[in-house]
C-alpha positions in Angstrom: 65.1 52.6 1.3 61.6 53.2 0.4 60.3 54.8 -2.6 60.6 54.5 -6.3 62.6 57.7 -7.3 65.7 56.4 -5.6 65.5 53.1 -7.6 64.9 54.6 -11.1 68.6 55.7 -11.7 69.8 52.1 -12.3 66.6 51.4 -14.3 67.2 54.3 -16.6 70.8 53.1 -17.2 69.6 49.6 -18.0 66.9 51.0 -20.4 69.7 53.0 -22.2 71.7 49.8 -22.6 68.9 47.4 -23.5 66.5 49.8 -25.2 63.7 47.8 -26.8 64.1 44.7 -24.6 63.6 46.5 -21.3 60.4 48.3 -20.2 61.0 51.2 -17.8 57.3 51.4 -17.2 57.2 47.7 -16.0 60.3 48.3 -13.9 58.7 51.3 -12.3 55.5 49.3 -11.6 57.7 46.6 -10.0 59.2 49.2 -7.7 55.8 50.5 -6.7 54.5 47.0 -5.9 57.7 46.3 -3.9 57.3 49.5 -1.8 53.6 49.0 -0.9 54.5 47.0 2.2 57.1 49.5 3.6 54.6 52.3 2.9 52.0 50.5 5.0 54.5 50.1 7.8 55.4 53.9 7.7 51.7 54.8 7.8 50.5 52.4 10.5 53.7 51.7 12.5 52.8 48.0 12.4 55.3 45.4 11.1 58.8 45.5 9.8 60.0 48.0 7.2 61.5 45.2 5.1 59.2 42.3 5.8 58.0 39.5 3.6 58.0 41.5 0.4 61.8 41.9 0.8 62.6 38.2 1.2 63.6 36.0 -1.7 60.2 34.3 -1.8 58.3 37.5 -1.4 60.3 39.4 -4.0 60.0 36.4 -6.5 56.2 36.4 -6.0 56.1 40.2 -6.5 58.3 40.0 -9.6 56.0 37.4 -11.2 52.9 39.5 -10.3 54.7 42.7 -11.7 55.8 40.9 -14.9 52.2 39.6 -15.6 50.4 42.8 -14.7 53.0 45.5 -15.7 52.1 45.8 -19.4 48.4 46.2 -18.6 49.0 48.7 -15.8 51.3 50.7 -18.1 48.5 50.8 -20.8 46.0 51.9 -18.2 48.3 54.6 -16.9 48.9 56.0 -20.4 45.2 55.9 -21.1 44.4 57.8 -17.9 47.1 60.4 -18.8 45.7 60.4 -22.4 49.1 59.7 -23.9 
């Protein structure tokens, strides 16, 4: 099921439970990164909706990428929004 708003409900619940040890911004970034491939398929019609990015290997690689880049992307987003 593409697109981040549908995934944020469980993320908000986890944030409420774990508070300071869970970043909702990084979680949201991970959802965006995961949904790039299905978005490409929807736009072009090429490939499988749930291709490599939705396999264990692909999701693990995307999780590592999201964990390493999420803090910096969050800071950039807040800077752009002037928050």
